[in-house]
CHARMM-style PDB file with segment names, atoms N, HN, CA, C and O in Angstrom:
ATOM      1  N   MET     1     -95.650-133.528  41.997  1.00  0.00      PROA
ATOM      2  CA  MET     1     -94.847-134.327  41.098  1.00  0.00      PROA
ATOM      3  C   MET     1     -94.431-135.604  41.819  1.00  0.00      PROA
ATOM      4  O   MET     1     -93.991-135.563  42.968  1.00  0.00      PROA
ATOM      5  N   SER     2     -94.571-136.702  41.159  1.00  0.00      PROA
ATOM      6  HN  SER     2     -94.929-136.736  40.226  1.00  0.00      PROA
ATOM      7  CA  SER     2     -94.115-137.957  41.751  1.00  0.00      PROA
ATOM      8  C   SER     2     -92.934-138.468  40.951  1.00  0.00      PROA
ATOM      9  O   SER     2     -92.716-138.058  39.811  1.00  0.00      PROA
ATOM     10  N   GLY     3     -92.191-139.350  41.546  1.00  0.00      PROA
ATOM     11  HN  GLY     3     -92.369-139.683  42.472  1.00  0.00      PROA
ATOM     12  CA  GLY     3     -91.033-139.899  40.865  1.00  0.00      PROA
ATOM     13  C   GLY     3     -89.750-139.262  41.373  1.00  0.00      PROA
ATOM     14  O   GLY     3     -89.735-138.534  42.366  1.00  0.00      PROA
ATOM     15  N   LEU     4     -88.683-139.560  40.661  1.00  0.00      PROA
ATOM     16  HN  LEU     4     -88.694-140.151  39.854  1.00  0.00      PROA
ATOM     17  CA  LEU     4     -87.365-139.085  41.039  1.00  0.00      PROA
ATOM     18  C   LEU     4     -86.775-138.318  39.874  1.00  0.00      PROA
ATOM     19  O   LEU     4     -86.779-138.791  38.738  1.00  0.00      PROA
ATOM     20  N   GLU     5     -86.277-137.153  40.158  1.00  0.00      PROA
ATOM     21  HN  GLU     5     -86.273-136.768  41.082  1.00  0.00      PROA
ATOM     22  CA  GLU     5     -85.625-136.330  39.146  1.00  0.00      PROA
ATOM     23  C   GLU     5     -84.306-135.843  39.729  1.00  0.00      PROA
ATOM     24  O   GLU     5     -84.268-135.302  40.834  1.00  0.00      PROA
ATOM     25  N   ILE     6     -83.236-136.038  38.986  1.00  0.00      PROA
ATOM     26  HN  ILE     6     -83.267-136.478  38.089  1.00  0.00      PROA
ATOM     27  CA  ILE     6     -81.912-135.614  39.446  1.00  0.00      PROA
ATOM     28  C   ILE     6     -81.414-134.538  38.498  1.00  0.00      PROA
ATOM     29  O   ILE     6     -81.311-134.746  37.289  1.00  0.00      PROA
ATOM     30  N   ARG     7     -81.103-133.367  39.081  1.00  0.00      PROA
ATOM     31  HN  ARG     7     -81.186-133.198  40.063  1.00  0.00      PROA
ATOM     32  CA  ARG     7     -80.606-132.256  38.272  1.00  0.00      PROA
ATOM     33  C   ARG     7     -79.413-131.618  38.975  1.00  0.00      PROA
ATOM     34  O   ARG     7     -79.437-131.425  40.191  1.00  0.00      PROA
ATOM     35  N   PRO     8     -78.378-131.292  38.220  1.00  0.00      PROA
ATOM     36  CA  PRO     8     -77.231-130.612  38.840  1.00  0.00      PROA
ATOM     37  C   PRO     8     -77.526-129.129  39.031  1.00  0.00      PROA
ATOM     38  O   PRO     8     -78.362-128.552  38.335  1.00  0.00      PROA
ATOM     39  N   ILE     9     -76.838-128.537  39.966  1.00  0.00      PROA
ATOM     40  HN  ILE     9     -76.159-129.006  40.531  1.00  0.00      PROA
ATOM     41  CA  ILE     9     -76.891-127.082  40.151  1.00  0.00      PROA
ATOM     42  C   ILE     9     -75.608-126.539  39.526  1.00  0.00      PROA
ATOM     43  O   ILE     9     -74.510-126.833  39.997  1.00  0.00      PROA
ATOM     44  N   HSD    10     -75.747-125.759  38.481  1.00  0.00      PROA
ATOM     45  HN  HSD    10     -76.639-125.520  38.098  1.00  0.00      PROA
ATOM     46  CA  HSD    10     -74.586-125.174  37.804  1.00  0.00      PROA
ATOM     47  C   HSD    10     -74.278-123.806  38.388  1.00  0.00      PROA
ATOM     48  O   HSD    10     -75.163-123.132  38.915  1.00  0.00      PROA
ATOM     49  N   GLY    11     -73.019-123.400  38.292  1.00  0.00      PROA
ATOM     50  HN  GLY    11     -72.300-123.948  37.864  1.00  0.00      PROA
ATOM     51  CA  GLY    11     -72.634-122.059  38.694  1.00  0.00      PROA
ATOM     52  C   GLY    11     -72.176-121.912  40.126  1.00  0.00      PROA
ATOM     53  O   GLY    11     -71.995-120.796  40.611  1.00  0.00      PROA
ATOM     54  N   LEU    12     -71.988-123.028  40.809  1.00  0.00      PROA
ATOM     55  HN  LEU    12     -72.135-123.935  40.414  1.00  0.00      PROA
ATOM     56  CA  LEU    12     -71.490-122.954  42.179  1.00  0.00      PROA
ATOM     57  C   LEU    12     -70.015-122.556  42.124  1.00  0.00      PROA
ATOM     58  O   LEU    12     -69.230-123.209  41.437  1.00  0.00      PROA
ATOM     59  N   PRO    13     -69.625-121.496  42.836  1.00  0.00      PROA
ATOM     60  CA  PRO    13     -68.224-121.058  42.774  1.00  0.00      PROA
ATOM     61  C   PRO    13     -67.313-122.006  43.542  1.00  0.00      PROA
ATOM     62  O   PRO    13     -67.781-122.902  44.245  1.00  0.00      PROA
ATOM     63  N   GLU    14     -66.017-121.800  43.401  1.00  0.00      PROA
ATOM     64  HN  GLU    14     -65.636-121.073  42.830  1.00  0.00      PROA
ATOM     65  CA  GLU    14     -65.047-122.545  44.208  1.00  0.00      PROA
ATOM     66  C   GLU    14     -65.354-122.229  45.668  1.00  0.00      PROA
ATOM     67  O   GLU    14     -65.464-121.062  46.043  1.00  0.00      PROA
ATOM     68  N   ILE    15     -65.491-123.251  46.480  1.00  0.00      PROA
ATOM     69  HN  ILE    15     -65.403-124.200  46.175  1.00  0.00      PROA
ATOM     70  CA  ILE    15     -65.870-123.058  47.879  1.00  0.00      PROA
ATOM     71  C   ILE    15     -64.616-122.755  48.699  1.00  0.00      PROA
ATOM     72  O   ILE    15     -63.635-123.498  48.670  1.00  0.00      PROA
ATOM     73  N   GLU    16     -64.680-121.654  49.421  1.00  0.00      PROA
ATOM     74  HN  GLU    16     -65.477-121.051  49.444  1.00  0.00      PROA
ATOM     75  CA  GLU    16     -63.577-121.209  50.273  1.00  0.00      PROA
ATOM     76  C   GLU    16     -63.974-121.372  51.737  1.00  0.00      PROA
ATOM     77  O   GLU    16     -65.164-121.385  52.052  1.00  0.00      PROA
ATOM     78  N   PRO    17     -63.003-121.495  52.634  1.00  0.00      PROA
ATOM     79  CA  PRO    17     -63.319-121.596  54.055  1.00  0.00      PROA
ATOM     80  C   PRO    17     -64.169-120.412  54.519  1.00  0.00      PROA
ATOM     81  O   PRO    17     -63.897-119.262  54.174  1.00  0.00      PROA
ATOM     82  N   GLY    18     -65.193-120.714  55.300  1.00  0.00      PROA
ATOM     83  HN  GLY    18     -65.415-121.648  55.580  1.00  0.00      PROA
ATOM     84  CA  GLY    18     -66.044-119.688  55.869  1.00  0.00      PROA
ATOM     85  C   GLY    18     -67.244-119.305  55.024  1.00  0.00      PROA
ATOM     86  O   GLY    18     -68.111-118.562  55.484  1.00  0.00      PROA
ATOM     87  N   VAL    19     -67.309-119.805  53.781  1.00  0.00      PROA
ATOM     88  HN  VAL    19     -66.604-120.408  53.407  1.00  0.00      PROA
ATOM     89  CA  VAL    19     -68.445-119.446  52.924  1.00  0.00      PROA
ATOM     90  C   VAL    19     -69.731-120.039  53.503  1.00  0.00      PROA
ATOM     91  O   VAL    19     -69.712-121.124  54.085  1.00  0.00      PROA
ATOM     92  N   ASP    20     -70.838-119.328  53.343  1.00  0.00      PROA
ATOM     93  HN  ASP    20     -70.853-118.446  52.870  1.00  0.00      PROA
ATOM     94  CA  ASP    20     -72.142-119.837  53.736  1.00  0.00      PROA
ATOM     95  C   ASP    20     -72.588-120.778  52.621  1.00  0.00      PROA
ATOM     96  O   ASP    20     -73.102-120.331  51.596  1.00  0.00      PROA
ATOM     97  N   LEU    21     -72.393-122.063  52.819  1.00  0.00      PROA
ATOM     98  HN  LEU    21     -71.975-122.425  53.652  1.00  0.00      PROA
ATOM     99  CA  LEU    21     -72.633-123.046  51.772  1.00  0.00      PROA
ATOM    100  C   LEU    21     -74.092-123.060  51.328  1.00  0.00      PROA
ATOM    101  O   LEU    21     -74.377-123.157  50.135  1.00  0.00      PROA
ATOM    102  N   GLY    22     -75.003-122.963  52.269  1.00  0.00      PROA
ATOM    103  HN  GLY    22     -74.771-122.884  53.239  1.00  0.00      PROA
ATOM    104  CA  GLY    22     -76.425-122.936  51.928  1.00  0.00      PROA
ATOM    105  C   GLY    22     -76.763-121.756  51.030  1.00  0.00      PROA
ATOM    106  O   GLY    22     -77.468-121.905  50.032  1.00  0.00      PROA
ATOM    107  N   ALA    23     -76.254-120.581  51.390  1.00  0.00      PROA
ATOM    108  HN  ALA    23     -75.681-120.459  52.200  1.00  0.00      PROA
ATOM    109  CA  ALA    23     -76.510-119.374  50.589  1.00  0.00      PROA
ATOM    110  C   ALA    23     -75.876-119.508  49.211  1.00  0.00      PROA
ATOM    111  O   ALA    23     -76.475-119.100  48.215  1.00  0.00      PROA
ATOM    112  N   ALA    24     -74.680-120.072  49.139  1.00  0.00      PROA
ATOM    113  HN  ALA    24     -74.194-120.404  49.947  1.00  0.00      PROA
ATOM    114  CA  ALA    24     -74.003-120.249  47.853  1.00  0.00      PROA
ATOM    115  C   ALA    24     -74.797-121.190  46.948  1.00  0.00      PROA
ATOM    116  O   ALA    24     -74.899-120.952  45.744  1.00  0.00      PROA
ATOM    117  N   ILE    25     -75.354-122.248  47.517  1.00  0.00      PROA
ATOM    118  HN  ILE    25     -75.270-122.441  48.495  1.00  0.00      PROA
ATOM    119  CA  ILE    25     -76.154-123.195  46.739  1.00  0.00      PROA
ATOM    120  C   ILE    25     -77.432-122.524  46.254  1.00  0.00      PROA
ATOM    121  O   ILE    25     -77.807-122.674  45.091  1.00  0.00      PROA
ATOM    122  N   LEU    26     -78.102-121.785  47.135  1.00  0.00      PROA
ATOM    123  HN  LEU    26     -77.797-121.663  48.079  1.00  0.00      PROA
ATOM    124  CA  LEU    26     -79.331-121.087  46.736  1.00  0.00      PROA
ATOM    125  C   LEU    26     -79.056-120.078  45.630  1.00  0.00      PROA
ATOM    126  O   LEU    26     -79.833-119.971  44.681  1.00  0.00      PROA
ATOM    127  N   GLU    27     -77.960-119.338  45.742  1.00  0.00      PROA
ATOM    128  HN  GLU    27     -77.329-119.425  46.513  1.00  0.00      PROA
ATOM    129  CA  GLU    27     -77.616-118.340  44.726  1.00  0.00      PROA
ATOM    130  C   GLU    27     -77.311-119.012  43.386  1.00  0.00      PROA
ATOM    131  O   GLU    27     -77.754-118.545  42.337  1.00  0.00      PROA
ATOM    132  N   ALA    28     -76.557-120.104  43.426  1.00  0.00      PROA
ATOM    133  HN  ALA    28     -76.197-120.483  44.278  1.00  0.00      PROA
ATOM    134  CA  ALA    28     -76.238-120.828  42.195  1.00  0.00      PROA
ATOM    135  C   ALA    28     -77.499-121.421  41.569  1.00  0.00      PROA
ATOM    136  O   ALA    28     -77.654-121.407  40.348  1.00  0.00      PROA
ATOM    137  N   ALA    29     -78.392-121.936  42.398  1.00  0.00      PROA
ATOM    138  HN  ALA    29     -78.267-121.948  43.390  1.00  0.00      PROA
ATOM    139  CA  ALA    29     -79.637-122.510  41.889  1.00  0.00      PROA
ATOM    140  C   ALA    29     -80.470-121.432  41.205  1.00  0.00      PROA
ATOM    141  O   ALA    29     -80.973-121.635  40.100  1.00  0.00      PROA
ATOM    142  N   ALA    30     -80.613-120.286  41.865  1.00  0.00      PROA
ATOM    143  HN  ALA    30     -80.204-120.120  42.762  1.00  0.00      PROA
ATOM    144  CA  ALA    30     -81.383-119.190  41.279  1.00  0.00      PROA
ATOM    145  C   ALA    30     -80.748-118.705  39.986  1.00  0.00      PROA
ATOM    146  O   ALA    30     -81.449-118.405  39.019  1.00  0.00      PROA
ATOM    147  N   GLY    31     -79.424-118.629  39.966  1.00  0.00      PROA
ATOM    148  HN  GLY    31     -78.855-118.872  40.751  1.00  0.00      PROA
ATOM    149  CA  GLY    31     -78.715-118.170  38.774  1.00  0.00      PROA
ATOM    150  C   GLY    31     -78.823-119.126  37.598  1.00  0.00      PROA
ATOM    151  O   GLY    31     -78.686-118.718  36.444  1.00  0.00      PROA
ATOM    152  N   SER    32     -79.068-120.396  37.890  1.00  0.00      PROA
ATOM    153  HN  SER    32     -79.179-120.727  38.827  1.00  0.00      PROA
ATOM    154  CA  SER    32     -79.190-121.374  36.801  1.00  0.00      PROA
ATOM    155  C   SER    32     -80.647-121.693  36.483  1.00  0.00      PROA
ATOM    156  O   SER    32     -80.943-122.600  35.704  1.00  0.00      PROA
ATOM    157  N   GLY    33     -81.549-120.933  37.097  1.00  0.00      PROA
ATOM    158  HN  GLY    33     -81.309-120.197  37.729  1.00  0.00      PROA
ATOM    159  CA  GLY    33     -82.970-121.105  36.779  1.00  0.00      PROA
ATOM    160  C   GLY    33     -83.666-122.213  37.542  1.00  0.00      PROA
ATOM    161  O   GLY    33     -84.820-122.527  37.251  1.00  0.00      PROA
ATOM    162  N   GLU    34     -83.000-122.806  38.503  1.00  0.00      PROA
ATOM    163  HN  GLU    34     -82.063-122.551  38.740  1.00  0.00      PROA
ATOM    164  CA  GLU    34     -83.616-123.863  39.313  1.00  0.00      PROA
ATOM    165  C   GLU    34     -84.446-123.233  40.425  1.00  0.00      PROA
ATOM    166  O   GLU    34     -84.051-122.221  41.004  1.00  0.00      PROA
ATOM    167  N   VAL    35     -85.565-123.817  40.712  1.00  0.00      PROA
ATOM    168  HN  VAL    35     -85.885-124.639  40.241  1.00  0.00      PROA
ATOM    169  CA  VAL    35     -86.408-123.373  41.815  1.00  0.00      PROA
ATOM    170  C   VAL    35     -86.461-124.503  42.831  1.00  0.00      PROA
ATOM    171  O   VAL    35     -86.947-125.595  42.535  1.00  0.00      PROA
ATOM    172  N   LEU    36     -85.961-124.236  44.019  1.00  0.00      PROA
ATOM    173  HN  LEU    36     -85.566-123.350  44.260  1.00  0.00      PROA
ATOM    174  CA  LEU    36     -86.002-125.249  45.075  1.00  0.00      PROA
ATOM    175  C   LEU    36     -87.333-125.135  45.806  1.00  0.00      PROA
ATOM    176  O   LEU    36     -87.802-124.038  46.111  1.00  0.00      PROA
ATOM    177  N   ARG    37     -87.924-126.276  46.074  1.00  0.00      PROA
ATOM    178  HN  ARG    37     -87.544-127.167  45.826  1.00  0.00      PROA
ATOM    179  CA  ARG    37     -89.244-126.312  46.706  1.00  0.00      PROA
ATOM    180  C   ARG    37     -89.187-127.109  48.005  1.00  0.00      PROA
ATOM    181  O   ARG    37     -88.275-127.907  48.223  1.00  0.00      PROA
ATOM    182  N   ASP    38     -90.180-126.877  48.862  1.00  0.00      PROA
ATOM    183  HN  ASP    38     -90.921-126.229  48.684  1.00  0.00      PROA
ATOM    184  CA  ASP    38     -90.282-127.679  50.077  1.00  0.00      PROA
ATOM    185  C   ASP    38     -90.296-129.151  49.688  1.00  0.00      PROA
ATOM    186  O   ASP    38     -91.001-129.550  48.761  1.00  0.00      PROA
ATOM    187  N   GLY    39     -89.525-129.943  50.389  1.00  0.00      PROA
ATOM    188  HN  GLY    39     -88.951-129.620  51.142  1.00  0.00      PROA
ATOM    189  CA  GLY    39     -89.480-131.374  50.116  1.00  0.00      PROA
ATOM    190  C   GLY    39     -88.352-131.786  49.196  1.00  0.00      PROA
ATOM    191  O   GLY    39     -88.050-132.975  49.088  1.00  0.00      PROA
ATOM    192  N   ASP    40     -87.711-130.815  48.519  1.00  0.00      PROA
ATOM    193  HN  ASP    40     -87.957-129.849  48.606  1.00  0.00      PROA
ATOM    194  CA  ASP    40     -86.560-131.156  47.668  1.00  0.00      PROA
ATOM    195  C   ASP    40     -85.430-131.665  48.550  1.00  0.00      PROA
ATOM    196  O   ASP    40     -85.269-131.234  49.692  1.00  0.00      PROA
ATOM    197  N   ILE    41     -84.665-132.570  48.012  1.00  0.00      PROA
ATOM    198  HN  ILE    41     -84.795-132.920  47.084  1.00  0.00      PROA
ATOM    199  CA  ILE    41     -83.504-133.108  48.718  1.00  0.00      PROA
ATOM    200  C   ILE    41     -82.271-132.729  47.925  1.00  0.00      PROA
ATOM    201  O   ILE    41     -82.159-133.048  46.741  1.00  0.00      PROA
ATOM    202  N   LEU    42     -81.344-132.044  48.586  1.00  0.00      PROA
ATOM    203  HN  LEU    42     -81.435-131.785  49.547  1.00  0.00      PROA
ATOM    204  CA  LEU    42     -80.094-131.660  47.946  1.00  0.00      PROA
ATOM    205  C   LEU    42     -78.989-132.589  48.418  1.00  0.00      PROA
ATOM    206  O   LEU    42     -78.914-132.929  49.599  1.00  0.00      PROA
ATOM    207  N   VAL    43     -78.142-132.993  47.503  1.00  0.00      PROA
ATOM    208  HN  VAL    43     -78.203-132.717  46.543  1.00  0.00      PROA
ATOM    209  CA  VAL    43     -77.013-133.847  47.839  1.00  0.00      PROA
ATOM    210  C   VAL    43     -75.745-133.077  47.515  1.00  0.00      PROA
ATOM    211  O   VAL    43     -75.562-132.604  46.393  1.00  0.00      PROA
ATOM    212  N   VAL    44     -74.873-132.955  48.503  1.00  0.00      PROA
ATOM    213  HN  VAL    44     -75.022-133.339  49.414  1.00  0.00      PROA
ATOM    214  CA  VAL    44     -73.597-132.283  48.299  1.00  0.00      PROA
ATOM    215  C   VAL    44     -72.480-133.216  48.735  1.00  0.00      PROA
ATOM    216  O   VAL    44     -72.692-134.123  49.541  1.00  0.00      PROA
ATOM    217  N   THR    45     -71.306-132.990  48.203  1.00  0.00      PROA
ATOM    218  HN  THR    45     -71.134-132.254  47.549  1.00  0.00      PROA
ATOM    219  CA  THR    45     -70.178-133.838  48.579  1.00  0.00      PROA
ATOM    220  C   THR    45     -69.596-133.394  49.909  1.00  0.00      PROA
ATOM    221  O   THR    45     -69.689-132.226  50.286  1.00  0.00      PROA
ATOM    222  N   GLN    46     -69.004-134.326  50.602  1.00  0.00      PROA
ATOM    223  HN  GLN    46     -68.928-135.275  50.296  1.00  0.00      PROA
ATOM    224  CA  GLN    46     -68.336-134.005  51.860  1.00  0.00      PROA
ATOM    225  C   GLN    46     -67.194-133.025  51.616  1.00  0.00      PROA
ATOM    226  O   GLN    46     -66.864-132.218  52.484  1.00  0.00      PROA
ATOM    227  N   LYS    47     -66.594-133.099  50.434  1.00  0.00      PROA
ATOM    228  HN  LYS    47     -66.862-133.756  49.728  1.00  0.00      PROA
ATOM    229  CA  LYS    47     -65.459-132.234  50.123  1.00  0.00      PROA
ATOM    230  C   LYS    47     -65.842-130.758  50.234  1.00  0.00      PROA
ATOM    231  O   LYS    47     -65.111-129.984  50.851  1.00  0.00      PROA
ATOM    232  N   ILE    48     -66.991-130.347  49.642  1.00  0.00      PROA
ATOM    233  HN  ILE    48     -67.585-130.977  49.141  1.00  0.00      PROA
ATOM    234  CA  ILE    48     -67.319-128.927  49.716  1.00  0.00      PROA
ATOM    235  C   ILE    48     -67.778-128.529  51.113  1.00  0.00      PROA
ATOM    236  O   ILE    48     -67.603-127.379  51.515  1.00  0.00      PROA
ATOM    237  N   VAL    49     -68.359-129.460  51.855  1.00  0.00      PROA
ATOM    238  HN  VAL    49     -68.501-130.395  51.528  1.00  0.00      PROA
ATOM    239  CA  VAL    49     -68.726-129.169  53.246  1.00  0.00      PROA
ATOM    240  C   VAL    49     -67.449-128.936  54.052  1.00  0.00      PROA
ATOM    241  O   VAL    49     -67.362-127.971  54.811  1.00  0.00      PROA
ATOM    242  N   SER    50     -66.467-129.810  53.892  1.00  0.00      PROA
ATOM    243  HN  SER    50     -66.538-130.594  53.276  1.00  0.00      PROA
ATOM    244  CA  SER    50     -65.201-129.665  54.605  1.00  0.00      PROA
ATOM    245  C   SER    50     -64.504-128.366  54.234  1.00  0.00      PROA
ATOM    246  O   SER    50     -63.962-127.675  55.096  1.00  0.00      PROA
ATOM    247  N   LYS    51     -64.520-128.036  52.943  1.00  0.00      PROA
ATOM    248  HN  LYS    51     -64.961-128.598  52.242  1.00  0.00      PROA
ATOM    249  CA  LYS    51     -63.884-126.788  52.510  1.00  0.00      PROA
ATOM    250  C   LYS    51     -64.572-125.587  53.138  1.00  0.00      PROA
ATOM    251  O   LYS    51     -63.897-124.670  53.607  1.00  0.00      PROA
ATOM    252  N   ALA    52     -65.905-125.570  53.158  1.00  0.00      PROA
ATOM    253  HN  ALA    52     -66.453-126.315  52.777  1.00  0.00      PROA
ATOM    254  CA  ALA    52     -66.650-124.463  53.755  1.00  0.00      PROA
ATOM    255  C   ALA    52     -66.360-124.360  55.253  1.00  0.00      PROA
ATOM    256  O   ALA    52     -66.319-123.260  55.806  1.00  0.00      PROA
ATOM    257  N   GLU    53     -66.160-125.500  55.903  1.00  0.00      PROA
ATOM    258  HN  GLU    53     -66.193-126.393  55.454  1.00  0.00      PROA
ATOM    259  CA  GLU    53     -65.865-125.520  57.339  1.00  0.00      PROA
ATOM    260  C   GLU    53     -64.411-125.183  57.640  1.00  0.00      PROA
ATOM    261  O   GLU    53     -64.039-125.015  58.801  1.00  0.00      PROA
ATOM    262  N   GLY    54     -63.583-125.084  56.596  1.00  0.00      PROA
ATOM    263  HN  GLY    54     -63.885-125.221  55.653  1.00  0.00      PROA
ATOM    264  CA  GLY    54     -62.174-124.779  56.809  1.00  0.00      PROA
ATOM    265  C   GLY    54     -61.349-125.981  57.213  1.00  0.00      PROA
ATOM    266  O   GLY    54     -60.244-125.822  57.732  1.00  0.00      PROA
ATOM    267  N   CYS    55     -61.858-127.178  56.987  1.00  0.00      PROA
ATOM    268  HN  CYS    55     -62.756-127.307  56.565  1.00  0.00      PROA
ATOM    269  CA  CYS    55     -61.145-128.413  57.341  1.00  0.00      PROA
ATOM    270  C   CYS    55     -60.217-128.802  56.192  1.00  0.00      PROA
ATOM    271  O   CYS    55     -60.480-129.753  55.456  1.00  0.00      PROA
ATOM    272  N   LEU    56     -59.143-128.057  56.057  1.00  0.00      PROA
ATOM    273  HN  LEU    56     -58.929-127.284  56.654  1.00  0.00      PROA
ATOM    274  CA  LEU    56     -58.202-128.261  54.961  1.00  0.00      PROA
ATOM    275  C   LEU    56     -56.827-128.579  55.524  1.00  0.00      PROA
ATOM    276  O   LEU    56     -56.487-128.168  56.633  1.00  0.00      PROA
ATOM    277  N   VAL    57     -56.043-129.312  54.753  1.00  0.00      PROA
ATOM    278  HN  VAL    57     -56.319-129.645  53.852  1.00  0.00      PROA
ATOM    279  CA  VAL    57     -54.676-129.631  55.143  1.00  0.00      PROA
ATOM    280  C   VAL    57     -53.769-129.216  53.999  1.00  0.00      PROA
ATOM    281  O   VAL    57     -54.000-129.594  52.850  1.00  0.00      PROA
ATOM    282  N   ASP    58     -52.751-128.450  54.303  1.00  0.00      PROA
ATOM    283  HN  ASP    58     -52.563-128.143  55.236  1.00  0.00      PROA
ATOM    284  CA  ASP    58     -51.758-128.062  53.306  1.00  0.00      PROA
ATOM    285  C   ASP    58     -50.825-129.259  53.119  1.00  0.00      PROA
ATOM    286  O   ASP    58     -50.026-129.585  53.997  1.00  0.00      PROA
ATOM    287  N   LEU    59     -50.942-129.902  51.961  1.00  0.00      PROA
ATOM    288  HN  LEU    59     -51.591-129.637  51.248  1.00  0.00      PROA
ATOM    289  CA  LEU    59     -50.172-131.130  51.735  1.00  0.00      PROA
ATOM    290  C   LEU    59     -48.664-130.904  51.721  1.00  0.00      PROA
ATOM    291  O   LEU    59     -47.894-131.850  51.884  1.00  0.00      PROA
ATOM    292  N   THR    60     -48.234-129.651  51.527  1.00  0.00      PROA
ATOM    293  HN  THR    60     -48.859-128.881  51.394  1.00  0.00      PROA
ATOM    294  CA  THR    60     -46.793-129.384  51.557  1.00  0.00      PROA
ATOM    295  C   THR    60     -46.237-129.504  52.976  1.00  0.00      PROA
ATOM    296  O   THR    60     -45.021-129.544  53.165  1.00  0.00      PROA
ATOM    297  N   THR    61     -47.126-129.561  53.975  1.00  0.00      PROA
ATOM    298  HN  THR    61     -48.114-129.528  53.821  1.00  0.00      PROA
ATOM    299  CA  THR    61     -46.678-129.682  55.364  1.00  0.00      PROA
ATOM    300  C   THR    61     -46.666-131.135  55.838  1.00  0.00      PROA
ATOM    301  O   THR    61     -46.321-131.412  56.987  1.00  0.00      PROA
ATOM    302  N   ILE    62     -47.038-132.054  54.964  1.00  0.00      PROA
ATOM    303  HN  ILE    62     -47.318-131.829  54.031  1.00  0.00      PROA
ATOM    304  CA  ILE    62     -47.128-133.467  55.339  1.00  0.00      PROA
ATOM    305  C   ILE    62     -45.877-134.211  54.873  1.00  0.00      PROA
ATOM    306  O   ILE    62     -45.468-134.099  53.718  1.00  0.00      PROA
ATOM    307  N   GLU    63     -45.291-134.952  55.765  1.00  0.00      PROA
ATOM    308  HN  GLU    63     -45.623-135.043  56.704  1.00  0.00      PROA
ATOM    309  CA  GLU    63     -44.134-135.778  55.433  1.00  0.00      PROA
ATOM    310  C   GLU    63     -44.594-137.243  55.441  1.00  0.00      PROA
ATOM    311  O   GLU    63     -44.886-137.795  56.502  1.00  0.00      PROA
ATOM    312  N   PRO    64     -44.657-137.869  54.262  1.00  0.00      PROA
ATOM    313  CA  PRO    64     -45.118-139.265  54.208  1.00  0.00      PROA
ATOM    314  C   PRO    64     -44.188-140.194  54.987  1.00  0.00      PROA
ATOM    315  O   PRO    64     -42.972-140.004  55.019  1.00  0.00      PROA
ATOM    316  N   SER    65     -44.782-141.185  55.599  1.00  0.00      PROA
ATOM    317  HN  SER    65     -45.770-141.340  55.573  1.00  0.00      PROA
ATOM    318  CA  SER    65     -43.997-142.170  56.336  1.00  0.00      PROA
ATOM    319  C   SER    65     -43.278-143.091  55.349  1.00  0.00      PROA
ATOM    320  O   SER    65     -43.560-143.085  54.151  1.00  0.00      PROA
ATOM    321  N   THR    66     -42.363-143.864  55.869  1.00  0.00      PROA
ATOM    322  HN  THR    66     -42.134-143.869  56.842  1.00  0.00      PROA
ATOM    323  CA  THR    66     -41.650-144.841  55.033  1.00  0.00      PROA
ATOM    324  C   THR    66     -42.639-145.820  54.416  1.00  0.00      PROA
ATOM    325  O   THR    66     -42.522-146.161  53.239  1.00  0.00      PROA
ATOM    326  N   LEU    67     -43.611-146.275  55.202  1.00  0.00      PROA
ATOM    327  HN  LEU    67     -43.706-145.998  56.158  1.00  0.00      PROA
ATOM    328  CA  LEU    67     -44.623-147.198  54.699  1.00  0.00      PROA
ATOM    329  C   LEU    67     -45.419-146.558  53.555  1.00  0.00      PROA
ATOM    330  O   LEU    67     -45.683-147.209  52.545  1.00  0.00      PROA
ATOM    331  N   ALA    68     -45.790-145.317  53.708  1.00  0.00      PROA
ATOM    332  HN  ALA    68     -45.575-144.788  54.529  1.00  0.00      PROA
ATOM    333  CA  ALA    68     -46.539-144.612  52.667  1.00  0.00      PROA
ATOM    334  C   ALA    68     -45.718-144.510  51.375  1.00  0.00      PROA
ATOM    335  O   ALA    68     -46.246-144.693  50.278  1.00  0.00      PROA
ATOM    336  N   ARG    69     -44.449-144.221  51.518  1.00  0.00      PROA
ATOM    337  HN  ARG    69     -44.021-144.072  52.409  1.00  0.00      PROA
ATOM    338  CA  ARG    69     -43.578-144.133  50.329  1.00  0.00      PROA
ATOM    339  C   ARG    69     -43.444-145.509  49.645  1.00  0.00      PROA
ATOM    340  O   ARG    69     -43.437-145.600  48.417  1.00  0.00      PROA
ATOM    341  N   GLU    70     -43.340-146.561  50.449  1.00  0.00      PROA
ATOM    342  HN  GLU    70     -43.346-146.486  51.446  1.00  0.00      PROA
ATOM    343  CA  GLU    70     -43.255-147.911  49.875  1.00  0.00      PROA
ATOM    344  C   GLU    70     -44.522-148.250  49.104  1.00  0.00      PROA
ATOM    345  O   GLU    70     -44.451-148.802  48.007  1.00  0.00      PROA
ATOM    346  N   TRP    71     -45.677-147.926  49.666  1.00  0.00      PROA
ATOM    347  HN  TRP    71     -45.735-147.477  50.557  1.00  0.00      PROA
ATOM    348  CA  TRP    71     -46.955-148.175  48.978  1.00  0.00      PROA
ATOM    349  C   TRP    71     -47.019-147.367  47.689  1.00  0.00      PROA
ATOM    350  O   TRP    71     -47.473-147.873  46.663  1.00  0.00      PROA
ATOM    351  N   ALA    72     -46.580-146.144  47.733  1.00  0.00      PROA
ATOM    352  HN  ALA    72     -46.212-145.733  48.567  1.00  0.00      PROA
ATOM    353  CA  ALA    72     -46.610-145.289  46.538  1.00  0.00      PROA
ATOM    354  C   ALA    72     -45.716-145.838  45.434  1.00  0.00      PROA
ATOM    355  O   ALA    72     -46.042-145.731  44.252  1.00  0.00      PROA
ATOM    356  N   ASP    73     -44.597-146.421  45.822  1.00  0.00      PROA
ATOM    357  HN  ASP    73     -44.332-146.508  46.783  1.00  0.00      PROA
ATOM    358  CA  ASP    73     -43.673-146.995  44.838  1.00  0.00      PROA
ATOM    359  C   ASP    73     -44.261-148.214  44.143  1.00  0.00      PROA
ATOM    360  O   ASP    73     -43.905-148.526  43.007  1.00  0.00      PROA
ATOM    361  N   ARG    74     -45.160-148.896  44.834  1.00  0.00      PROA
ATOM    362  HN  ARG    74     -45.449-148.642  45.757  1.00  0.00      PROA
ATOM    363  CA  ARG    74     -45.783-150.094  44.252  1.00  0.00      PROA
ATOM    364  C   ARG    74     -46.762-149.653  43.202  1.00  0.00      PROA
ATOM    365  OT1 ARG    74     -47.410-150.489  42.573  1.00  0.00      PROA
TER     366      ARG     74
END
C-alpha cells in the first residue's frame, strides 16, 4: 500500500502507572479490528507515555507562586 492513512485506535483504557503501554496498544488495536503490520508508524501522546512511566504530579501538593497567581488573575 502506498500513501498515507491515519486511523485511530479505539478502546485504549485509562493508562495507569506501570502499565505496559505497548501491550495495551496492541490489545486495543486487536479489539478494534486493526491489524498492525511491519512498517506501520504509531503516534502516541507524551501524556500517556508519562502516565505509563508514573511521571505524575498530584496538583493538590503544589503551591502556586505569587507570580503564578498574578498571571492566573489576568
